[in-house]
Structures are given as C-alpha cells and as structure tokens.
N, C-alpha and C positions, 0 to 999 in steps of 0.2 A: 864585100861588106854591104854594098847597096842592096844586094839580093836578100841578105839576112834582115836588113831594116825593113825592106819591102814585105818580107814574110811576116814579121811581127805586126806590121800595119794591117795585113790581111787577116791575121788571126784575131787581132783586137776588134776589127770590124765585125767578124763573125760573132765574137763574144758579145758585143753590144747589141747586135741584131737579135740574138737569142737570149738576152737577159742575164748575161754573166758579166758583172762589173763590180768594182770595189764598193759601190753603194748598196749592193744587195746584202741581205742577211745571210749568214752561213748556217742558220738553223735548219736548212732544208736537207743537209747531208748529201748534197750533190757535189761531184768533183768540180773544182773550179780551175779553168785554164787561165783565167785572168790573173790569178794570184801568182802564177809562175812566169808570166810574160813581163819582160822589162818595160817600163814606161817612165816618161819624164813628167812629173807633176809640178805645176807652177803654183806656188802659194805666196801670199803676201797680204799686207793690210790694204784697206781701201785707200785709193789714191797713192799707192806706192809706185805706180808706173808699170804694174804687172801686165795690163792689156797692151800697153805701148810696146813692151818688150816682145810680146807675141807678134804684134803687127810688124815689128821691125824684122823678125825672123822670116815672116812671110813676104814682107816687102809691099804690103797692101793695107789700106784702111778697110776693115771689114767687121770690127767688133763694136757692139753698142756702147755708147758713151752717155754720160750723165752724172748727176750727183747721187750719193747714197749707193745702195746695192744695185748695180746694173746687171751683173752676172748672177742669175738666181738658180742656174743649173750648171753642173760641170760641162765644159765644152771639150769633147774628145776631138782634137785637131790632128788629122793625119796629113802630112805633106808628102806628096809623091812627085819626084823629079821626072818630068817628061823630056822628050827629045828637044833639042834646040830648035826654035822656031815654031814649036807646037803651041796651040792656043791655050790660054789659061782658062780654067773654069773650076767651080766648086760644086760638090754634090753632097746632099744630105742623105743619111741612111733612111730617114722617114719619108723621103721623096726620091727613092731610087729611080734612076733613068732620066731625071730632070736636071739638066745642066744649067748652072748659074754662071753666066759669063760676066755679069756686072757685080762688082764686090759690094756696091751699095745694096743690091738686091739680096746678097748673102746676109748683110747686117739686118735687113728688114725681116728676113726669114727666121733668123735667130730670135729676134724679138717676138715674132708671131708665134713660133713654136713654143716659146716660154709662156706666152699668154694663153695658148691653147691648153697647155698642161697645168698651169698654175693660176690662171686668171689674172686679174689686174691688181691683185693684192701684193703683199711684200713677202710672201712665203717662199721657201727654198725647197729644192728637191735634189736627192742624190743621183737621180737617173740622168745620164749624160745625153747631151745632144751631140750626134756624131757628124762631123763635117770633114770631108776629104777635099783637099785643094791640089789640083794638078797644074804644075807650072815648070818651065825649064829653069826658073830662077830660085827654086826652093830645094833644100836638102831633104833626103828621105828621113823624116823624123815623125815621131808621134808624141804629142804634148797634150797634157790635160790641164786646162785652165780652170781653176777653182774659184768660186765666189770669194770676194775679198773679205778678209777677217776684219771684224769690227769689235769695238769695246763696249758700245752701248746701243740699245735699241732706240731708234728715232720714232717720231710720230707715224703711226700707221703700220709699224712693223710688229710682229708677234713678240711677246716678252722673251720668248725662248730663242730669238733669232741669233743671238751671240753664240749660245751653246750649240744650236743646230748647225751653224756654218762651221764652227770649230770641229764638231764631231764628224761632219761630212769630210772635211779636209783631212782629219786624222785617219779616217777609214781608207782614204786613197793613198796616203803616204806611209802607213804603218807596215805595209808588206815589204819584205826584204828585197823585192825586185823593183821597187819604186825609186827612181832617181829624183831627189828633191831639189827643185830649183827655187831657193828661198830669196824672194825679191825684197830688198829693203831700201828705203830712200836715204841717201847720204846726208840730207839736210835735217835729219831727225836723229835723236839719241838712239844709237844702235842697241843699247840695253833694253829699250822698249819695243824693239822690232817684233811684231806679231809672228811674221813668217819664220824668223830665226828661232824664236821661242818654241814654236810648235815643232820645227824640224829637230831641235835638240831633244825634245821630249821623246820622239820616236826613234831618233838616231843619235844617241848621246855621244857615240864615238866619232860621228861625222863621216862614216864610211860611205854614205850615199848622198851627202848634201853638197850642193854647189851654191855659193853665194853670188847674188847679182846686186850690184850697187847702182842705183839710179839717182838722177837729180844732182849730180856732182856740179853741174853748171850753175846751180842756184844756191849753193852752200853759202853760209855767212862769210863775209869778208875776213880773211885771216885764218880760215879753217880749210882743211883739205882731208882727203881720205887715203893718202899714200900709205900711212902706217897699216891700214886695214888691207890694202891691196898687196903690200909686201909681206903680210903675215905677222906683223909685230903686234897687232891689236885685233881683237875679235877673231881669233884664229879658227880656220876650218881646214880639215885635212886636204880637201881638193881646192882650197883657195877661193878667191873672189874674182869676179869679172866686172869691170866698170863699163857702163853704157850711158850714153846721153840720148834721151828720147826727144821727139819733137815737142816744142812748147805749143801752147794753145794758139799762139799767134801764127806759128808755122802751119798748124792744121788749118786755121782760118784762111791763110794765104795759099792753101793747096800746094804746099811744098811737097815735092816728090820724095819717095824713100831714097832714091839715089842722091839727091841733094842733101837729104838729112844725114846720110852716112858720111858724105864728104864733109859736111859741117861738123859732124861728131869727131872725125879724125883730126880736123883742123884744131878743134878745141883741145884734144889730148896732146897733140904734137906742139901746140903753141903754149901749153901751160907748163911752167917750170916744175910744178908739183907732179905732173904725170908723164912728162916727156921721157921717153926711153922705156916705159913699161910695156910689156908684151901682153899683159892680161887686161887690155882695154879694147873697147870697140865691139860692135855687133858681130863682125866676122870672127873675132876671137871666141865669142860666146858660142856661135854656131859650130865652129870647129870642135870646141871642147864637148859640146852636147853630143855631136855625132860620134866622137871617139868614146865617150863614156857609155853611150847606148850600145855601140858595137861590142865593147868589152863585156857588157852585161849579157848581151845576146849570146855571144860565144860561150860564156860561162854557163848559161842556162839551157843550151840546146839539149844536153842529156836529160835534164830534169823535165823539160817540156815533153820530150819523147816518152819518158816514163809516165808522166801524168796523163798523157793522151792514151797510151796503151792500157794502163790500169783503169782509167775512167771508162773506156769503151767496154772492157770486160765487166766491170761492175754494173754499168747501165744495162747491158744486154742480159745479165743474170737477173737483175731486178725486174726488167720488163717481162722476162719469161715467167717470173713469179706472179706478176700482176696480171698476166694473160693478155690476149689480143683485144682489140676493140670489139665491142658488141656488134653483131650483125644487124642489118637494117631491114632486109626483106623478110616476108613472113616465113617462107620456106626455110631460110637459113636460121631464123630464130627458133622455129619448131625443132629443126635438127639439133641445134645447140642445146636446147632444154632437154630433149630426149637423150642426147649423149650424156649429159650430166646425170640424168635419172638412171641411166644404165650403169654409170660409174658408181652411183650411190648403191644401187641394188647389188652390184658385184661386191663392193666393199662390205655391205651389210651381211651378205651370205658368207663371205670369207671370215668375217669376225664372229659370226654365229657358229660356224663350224670350228672356230679356233678355241683357244683356251680361256684364260681368265677373263671374266666379264661377259663371256658369251656362252658357249656350250658347257664349259666347266661349271658356271654358276647355275645353269638350269639343272645339270646333273646333281648338284648339291641339294637343290630343292627336292628333287625326286627321292634321293636316297637319304636325305637328312630330315628336311622339314616335314614331308608327308608322313614318314614313319613315326616321327616324334608326335605329330598331331594325333595320329591314330592311337598311339600308345597312351596318350594322355586323356583319351575320351572316357567319360564316366560310365563304362560298361557295367561296373559293379553295382551301380544303382539299378540297372535293368534286371540283373539276375540275383539281386538280394532276395533272401527267403521271404521277407515280408511282401516285397513287390510281386514276386512270383505267386504267392498265395492270393494276393489281391486280384491280380490280372486273371488268374485261372478261375477264381470264383465269379468274376464279372463276365468272363468270356462266354460261358454257357447259360447264364441266367438261371432260371428255375430248373433247367434240365441239366443235372450233373453229368460229367463225362462217364461213359460206360467203361472204357478200357484205359485210354490215354487222353489227356486234355488237349486235343488237337488245336482247337481254336485258341487256347491259352498259349500253346507253343508258337503259333503264327503271330499272335499279337506281341509276344515277348521278342521274337526275332525281328519283327517289323520295327519295334521301338528301338532295338539296337542298331538296325541298319540305317534308321533316320539320322543317327549320330554321325554317320560317315559322310553326310552331305557337306557339312562345314569344312572338314579337312580337304575334301575334293575341290571345293570352290576356292578355298584359301590357296591351294597349290596353283590353280589357274591364275589367280591374282598375282602371286609371286612371280610366275613365269612371265606374265604380261608386263610387270614392272621392269623386269630384266630386259625384255625386248624393247620396251619404251626407252629405257636408259641407253640402250645400244644405238638407237637412232641418233641421240645427241652425240654419242661418242664418235659415230661414223661421220657425222656432219662436221665435226671439228678435227677430223683426222687428216693426215697429210695426203691420203689418197683422194680426198674430196676438197682439197684446198681451193680448187677453182670455184666452188660454190660460195666461198667466203666473199667473193667479189659482189655477189648478188644477194643482198640481205632479204629482199622480198621473196625471191625464189627459194632460198634456204628456209624461210619461215613457212612458206607454202608446203614444201616437202615435209617439214616437221609436223605441220597441221594435218596434212593428208595421211601421213604415216600413222599419226595418232588415231585418226578416225578409222583407218583400216584395222589397226590393232584392237581397237575397242570392239569393232564388229566381229573380228576373229575370237576375241576373248569371250564375248557373249555366246558365240556358237560353241566354244569349248566348254563353257559353264553348263550350257544346256545339255551337252553330250555327257559330261561326268555325272550330272544330277540324274539324267535318264538311266545311266548305268547302275546307279545306286537304286533307283526306283525299280529297275528290272530285277535286281536281286530280291527286292521285297515282293515283287509281283508274282514270282514263281519260286517256291522253295524246292530244293533238290530232295526228292523223296528217298533216293538211294542212300543218302547220308543216314537217315533214320532207320532204314533197313539194316545198315551196318551196325547200328547200335543194338538192334535186336539180336543180330548174329553174335555180337560181342558178349551178350549175356550167357551164351553157351560156350564161348571159346575165349580163354584168357589171352591167347596169342593175338587174336583179332582185337581185343580190347586195348592191347598195348599200342595199337596204331591210332587210337582216338585220344585227342588231348584238348584241354580247355584253352581259353585265351592266354592264361598265365603259363601254359606249358605243362600243366599237371596231367598225368594219365587218368583217363576216365575208368573208374572201377565199377564192377557189376554190383548189384544190390547184395548178392550173397557174400561177396568179399568184404563189403563195407558194413554189413548189417550188425555185427557185434558191437560197433562203437556208436551207433545212433541211439539217441535218447527215446525216440518214438518212431513209429512207422511213418507218420505224416512228415516228420522232419526229414527222414531218409528219402521219402518220395520227392520232396521239394528240392533236396540237394541233387538228386538225380536229374531233375528237370533243369536246374541251374547249370549243371555240368554239360548237359546236352545242348542247351542254348549257347553257352559260352564256347563250346567246341564248334558249333555251326558258325557263329560269328567270327571265330578265329579263321576258319577256312575262307569265309567271304572276304575278310580283311586281307588275307594273303593274296587272294585273287585280285582285289581292287588295287592293292599296292603295285601289282604288275600291270594291270590294264588301264588305270587312270593315267599314268605317264604316257602310255601309247596313245590314248585319246587326245591328250593335250598336245603331244608332238604332232599328231595327224591334223588336228583342227586349228592349232595355233602356230606352233613353231615352223612346220613345213610350209604352211600358207604364207606366213610372214616372209619366209625365205624366198618363196617363189613369186608372190604377187602383191607385195606391199604397196607398190605404186601403180598397180594396174589401172585403177579408176582415175588416178591423176593423169596418167599418160593418155587415156582416152579423152579427158577434158582438154588437155593441151592441144591435141590434134584438131579440136573443134574451135579453139579460141581465135578471135580476130587479132589483127596486127597490133592494135593498141593495147590489148590485154597482154599479149606476149611481150611487148616493149616494156610494159610496166613490170612484169616479172623479171625482166633482164635489166631493170634500172639499177645501175651500180651505185655504190656508196660514193658520195661526192668527193670524199678525201682520196679514194682510190683513183677516180677519174682525174683529179688534179695532179696526183702524184705521177700517173702514167704520162700525162701531157708534159709535165716538167722533165721526167726522165727521157722522153722521146726528143724533146728540144735539146737537152744536154747531149744526148747521143748524136744527134745531127751535128751539133757544134763540134764534138770531138772527132767525128768521122771526117767532117770537112777539114778540120785542122790537120788531121793525119794525112789527107791527100795533099794539102798545100805544103806541108812539111816534107813529104816524100819527094814532091816535084822540085822543091827548092834545093834540097840537099843533093839530089841526083844530078842537078845541073851545075853544081859548084865545081 
C-alpha cells in the first residue's frame, strides 16, 4: 500500500509541475489526471486549528503563522516516509534540487514564494505551492492545505476575498476523488462550522468527508464533544476524530511534537468525557487518513489507467493535427514553405481535373454560357435590310458597285464579328472566377490543413495565386480578342465562291444556311415572292452575311474554349505559384520566419497539448513501474 501512496504522490507532483491541478479551468478541453487522483483536502475556517493539525501529522513546525489570512495559496504537501535514520528534509517543486533541512527555512520559503506570486497584498490564488517532506517519521500521504474560510473581508483585503477563498476550496473538494478533511473547533457552534458547511454542499451524503474536532481542551466548563464523537450529534458517515493541538504557550516554550502528542493522550485518557474512545489523538487521525487514501487509490487504479491511455491517444492525435514546431534555420524554412506550396499545387490540379466546382464548372461555361451569349447577340440589327442598304451605299461612296458590293459585304461581316468579342471576354472572366474561387476552396480543404497554421503564408499564397491568375486571364483575353480580330482581318473567299456555285445547283445551296438555320435559296427560287428587285437583292446579301457569321460563330465556339484552356486553365494548373516559389528561394531568414509565423492560439494550444502529453506519458511510466513491482 505504501507503494500505491507513493505512486499517487509522484503523479500529483507531475501534475503540479505541468499545470494540472484543481485550481485550473477545465475550459481548455485537456484531459485531466488530477481529477482522477485521490487526494486529502484540508478545509476549515480561520483559526480552526487546521494548520496545527497538518503540523502534527508531519511532526514539525513549518507553516506560516499569524492573524488573518496566512495561507493565500493552496499548499500541496506530500509526505514521503524514508528509511529509519535517514535525514529529514523538504523540497519545493519551484526549487527542485535544493534541499531544506531546517523547517524554519521551509516556513520562510512558503512565505517568500507566496509574496513572489501574489505580492504583499491580501489576494489569494488557486495555484498550489508544492512541498515534499522526506522523513522516517511521516506516513506516505498527500494533503492539500487550503486557505482558511472567512466570513467577512477585513481591512486591506479585496471585497471578493470571502467568495474567492470559498470558490477555491470548492474547486479542490468537488471532485469525486477528493477526501475532505473538515476541521471544526469544538469550542464553537458546530452549526456554524464553515468547513462542515462547505463539505456538506459538495458531499451531501458524507461519502468522502472525515470530521476533525480541535480545541476540545478549551471548551466551556460543563460542555464536551462526546455526543459528536460517538455519532449521536452532527453525524458523518466516516465519523469524527478528536485532536488536541499545541497552545500558543506550548509553541512559545518550544514544546516538541513528541511532548505534545504525549500531553494530548494524557488529556483524553484523563478526561471522563473522552476516556475509552478510540477515535481520539493524532495517531488515530493519521491511521484513518492512510486507510481512506489506500481504499480510494485501489478503487481508482482502473480509472487512472483509462484516463492516461485515452489522454495520450487524444493528445497525440491533436498534436498531429496541429503539426510540428516551425523550423528555425533558413534551409529548413525554405523546404517547409516549398513543400506546402507543392501540396497546394497538387491539390489545386487534382480539384481542377475533378468534378463539381472545378473542371465541371468550366465545361458548363463553355457549353452553356458561351453558346447562350453568342445566341443572344443582336446579329439581326447587322443584317436588317435598312442597315444593309445603308452600309452598302456608304461603303463605295460615289462609285457604286459594279457586280457585287464587296466593300459592303466586308463592313457588314466585320460589324457582326465585333459583336463576338464580348462573349469571348465574358467567357474568360467566368473561367477566371472559377479558378479564383478554387484557390479559396483548396486553401480550406483537408489536403492543405497544414497551411491553416500559418495565416500569413496562406494569405500570401492567396495573393500570389490571384496575381498569377490575373496575368493569365489578361493573356487569355488578348488571345480570344485576337482570334476574333483574325476572323475580321481575312474573310474566307471560298465561302462566297460556294454561294455562286449554289446559284447553279439546288443541291449545293442546300448546304448553306443562315444563323437562324434557314436554307439559303437562289434568286430564281425566291424571285416570285419579292416585292422588288432591290429588296430581293438586299435579302440575298442578308442571307449571305448571316450564313458567313454562322460559320464563324461555330468555329469560335470550338476554338475560344481551346484558347482559354491553353492560356488560362493549363497555365494555372502547371505554374500558379512559380513566381512565388522563386521569391521564396531568395528571401532572407527573417522574411521566411514571418511567413511561418503561426497563429498565437495555435502555438499556445500546441504547447498546452505537449505539456499534457508529457504529463500523461510520465504518469504512464510511473504507473507501469509501480504496478509491475507489486
């Protein structure tokens, strides 16, 4: 059993050193080992004799004394029983390696550490001071001494001091594994006992509470506490233990603890009220505390193992998600950034080749948006009879056309082709927006979750991708506009030769159609229905222009997507971050470090998870060694 108590001592020491204790907030979602470790927490009102009880357990004077609130931080006191004849010493967690062999020096260090953390004011803190005492004369126990409960704030104390101390004590005793040592003075009304009241609040069934009665030797004449000790009054499931501490005169006269214990038993054995009771004296209290702690430890071993194993798994998983610490040297930083850029490029290419939101969306633009935009162009305004007549008359000036109005044909076709520039440019813009949105999608995807750690690097990749896409978009725009201009720069003469051949062959004419899909008819076939020769002539020109524009539109509907894919889509897929990668290779260490500057919350979370993983892994090793040696 001593091994198990020693194990709990070690685990609590590890918890305290790595920031896991009852005073900490549980909002951090970190697994807590402290919550499943059994502990004995000593609570009581000011001047209830609480500190004297602890000193009696240790057998030494080592706690600060004075009026008002003397204990302003919890004292996590671990008692380690050493071999007979071994030298006694104390060791603080905040001064590991320094052994305090004088107990007056221990008291001074408790006061100094309290002052270092809280100053000279009257404030309190839930962060414990961790003290381990090695002595042949102490039992293997861990006790937590809480600041004394008070009812009112005195001069110099914060107004919230009463609530602060009570909330702190409640946080330490509310856990199901806390054994509550409620100290109450016998010379005061038990109904007003602060320690007992708080214990009943968190442990109404009394499953975890042990009562300690002090100051029986100074009770009013004619009164005694036998009814309480025998369970007839103020009942507790685990009963009460009565102790008699040293009076101030005993302390002033330097009475030893051995003499005090002897005097204590003389009082109980010599009193008719307490003679024959077994639940009196410090030895009885120590024995009961050891037994209760052992029972709690045995009961909790499976839960401790489960908490450690699950906590290790959870912390390892979260640390993997958070990623490793950022590199420090320039070469490693360049490698890390380039690796993330490659991951981004790979994910971007994969998503671009994939379905919805990538390649599918671009295909919808080509087959839907482009065709719709061309179909809705005002071509009819170009080859309306009035416009044709006007353009033809203006094209040749005072020299009328001899056979066919060639200049008029060219101007009409050029006017129609100019309309095709807008749909071509709009298609480029639509594809550009899809590619731009795809950058955001990739940055927030699971494949690039490592980038979420580095907000500045992510923003820089977003910015550089945007600049590259803008450059590629402008090149694609220039390409499609050039393609439309090329069609206007050189008209296909073979098409018009086909028209002349169509006049002699009905079968050939059937192959020529206008933009609306109507078959072009020869003048002979259509002549009977025309109101005049001029109108017939203008309609023929309209049909010819419409048919030519229809051919060009079909060509551009096929070639514009090819130009956009070549100049924009494939370039984005292959070289979106090329310029940025070149810049990264030439950046100095400070610039690289700035790019890899993590979000402050991520850094803090990684540090907290790392500490908690260290705690749990250390606890696992200690537990394994302890259980294997049983």
